[in-house]
C-alpha positions in Angstrom: 21.0 -9.2 26.2 20.3 -5.8 27.8 22.9 -3.1 28.4 23.2 -3.7 32.1 23.5 -7.5 31.5 26.4 -6.8 29.0 28.0 -4.5 31.5 27.8 -7.1 34.2 29.2 -9.8 31.8 32.1 -7.6 30.8 33.0 -6.9 34.4 32.7 -10.6 35.3 29.9 -10.1 37.7 27.4 -12.3 35.8 27.2 -15.1 33.2 24.7 -15.0 30.3 22.2 -17.8 30.3 23.1 -18.9 26.7 26.8 -19.2 27.4 27.9 -22.6 26.2 30.0 -25.0 28.3 33.8 -24.3 28.0 33.1 -21.2 25.8 35.3 -18.2 26.5 34.0 -14.7 26.8 35.6 -13.8 23.4 34.0 -16.9 21.7 30.7 -16.0 23.2 30.9 -12.4 22.0 32.0 -13.5 18.5 29.1 -15.9 18.3 26.6 -13.3 19.5 28.0 -10.7 17.0 27.9 -13.3 14.2 24.2 -14.1 15.0 23.5 -10.4 15.1 25.2 -9.9 11.7 23.2 -12.8 10.2 20.0 -11.4 11.6 21.0 -8.0 10.2 21.7 -9.5 6.7 18.4 -11.4 6.8 16.5 -8.2 7.7 18.3 -6.3 5.1 17.3 -8.9 2.5 13.7 -8.7 3.7 13.8 -4.9 3.5 15.2 -5.0 0.0 12.4 -7.4 -1.0 9.8 -5.1 0.7 11.2 -2.1 -1.1 10.9 -3.9 -4.4 7.3 -4.8 -3.7 6.6 -1.2 -2.7 8.2 0.1 -5.9 6.2 -2.4 -8.0 3.0 -1.4 -6.2 3.8 2.3 -6.8 4.4 1.6 -10.5 1.1 -0.3 -10.7 -0.6 2.5 -8.9 0.8 5.0 -11.4 -0.4 2.8 -14.3 -3.8 2.5 -12.7 -4.0 6.3 -12.2 -3.0 6.9 -15.9 -5.6 4.4 -17.0 -8.2 6.0 -14.8 -7.4 9.4 -16.2 -7.7 8.1 -19.7 -11.1 6.5 -18.9 -12.3 9.7 -17.4 -11.3 11.7 -20.5 -13.0 9.1 -22.7 -16.1 9.2 -20.5 -16.2 13.0 -20.6 -15.8 13.0 -24.4 -18.7 10.5 -24.7 -20.8 12.6 -22.3 -20.2 15.7 -24.4 -21.0 13.8 -27.6 -24.1 12.4 -26.0 -25.3 15.8 -24.9 -24.8 17.1 -28.4 -26.8 14.3 -29.9 -29.6 14.8 -27.4 -29.7 18.5 -28.2 -29.8 17.8 -31.9 -32.5 15.2 -31.5 -34.5 17.5 -29.4 -34.2 20.2 -32.0 -35.4 17.8 -34.7 -38.2 16.3 -32.7 -39.7 19.5 -31.5 -43.4 19.8 -32.2 -42.8 23.0 -34.2 -40.3 21.0 -36.3 -43.2 18.9 -37.7 -43.2 21.1 -40.8 -39.7 19.9 -41.6 -39.5 17.4 -44.4 -38.6 13.8 -43.6 -35.5 14.1 -45.9 -34.3 17.1 -43.9 -34.6 15.2 -40.7 -32.7 12.2 -42.2 -30.0 14.6 -43.5 -29.7 16.2 -40.1 -29.3 12.8 -38.4 -26.7 11.7 -41.0 -24.8 15.0 -40.6 -24.3 14.3 -36.8 -20.7 13.3 -36.2 -19.8 11.0 -33.3 -16.0 10.6 -33.4 -15.6 9.1 -29.9 -18.4 6.6 -30.5 -16.9 5.8 -34.0 -13.5 5.2 -32.4 -15.0 3.0 -29.7 -16.9 0.9 -32.3 -13.7 0.7 -34.5 -11.9 -0.7 -31.5 -14.7 -3.2 -30.8 -14.6 -4.3 -34.4 -10.8 -4.7 -34.4 -11.0 -6.8 -31.3 -13.5 -9.0 -32.9 -11.3 -9.5 -35.9 -8.3 -10.2 -33.6 -10.4 -12.9 -31.9 -11.0 -14.4 -35.3 -7.3 -14.3 -36.0 -6.7 -16.0 -32.6 -9.0 -18.8 -33.6 -6.7 -19.3 -36.7 -3.6 -19.1 -34.5 -5.0 -21.9 -32.3 -5.7 -24.0 -35.4 -2.1 -23.4 -36.7 -0.7 -24.3 -33.3 -2.7 -27.5 -33.3 -1.4 -28.6 -36.7 1.6 -31.0 -36.5 4.7 -29.0 -37.7 7.7 -30.7 -39.2 10.3 -29.4 -41.7 8.5 -31.3 -44.4 5.0 -29.9 -43.9 5.8 -26.3 -42.7 5.0 -25.0 -46.2 2.0 -27.1 -47.0 -1.3 -25.6 -48.0 -2.9 -25.7 -44.6 0.0 -24.0 -42.8 0.5 -21.3 -45.5 -3.3 -20.6 -45.7 -3.7 -20.2 -42.0 -0.6 -18.0 -41.8 -1.9 -15.8 -44.6 -5.4 -15.6 -43.0 -3.8 -14.6 -39.7 -1.7 -11.9 -41.3 -4.7 -10.6 -43.3 -6.9 -10.5 -40.2 -4.2 -8.6 -38.2 -3.8 -6.1 -41.1 -7.6 -5.6 -41.3 -7.8 -5.1 -37.5 -5.1 -2.4 -37.8 -7.1 -0.7 -40.7 -10.2 -0.8 -38.5 -8.4 1.0 -35.7 -7.2 3.6 -38.1 -10.7 4.1 -39.5 -9.6 3.0 -43.0 -12.0 0.1 -43.3 -15.7 -0.1 -42.6 
């Protein structure tokens, strides 16, 4: 209902098209305001849901930005490490370096440190060990478990192997195991 229609209705000059039979003006206005309040509550609920979605999207975006920054830092570290390796290899493989003994070259290559690559490989190894532990977890889950057989040899052995694999994966990540 438009403003001029409402004005005409209140002055008694016109009747709204959705006025029910035997409905008084007061009942009509109460019904219309109730419908408006219901619509307002519905829109408020939708707005709240949309705000929640926007907040979740912003948090996801923040996490993605942090992950991207981490990946960029790792990439830059790998690029710097790679440049250092190329430089060292170029120094070793120069034609004028032909006089260097083979042992000197091997020592030079062994002396090159690649901490970023080492960390990456440690993570890959740890993930491999965790996959192995997950295989045992699946086997343990597949075994029938009752109060009588929970401490039988198969259950205990699998639990020990899972624990041992998880510990070894943690050691690999710390660089303590090779």
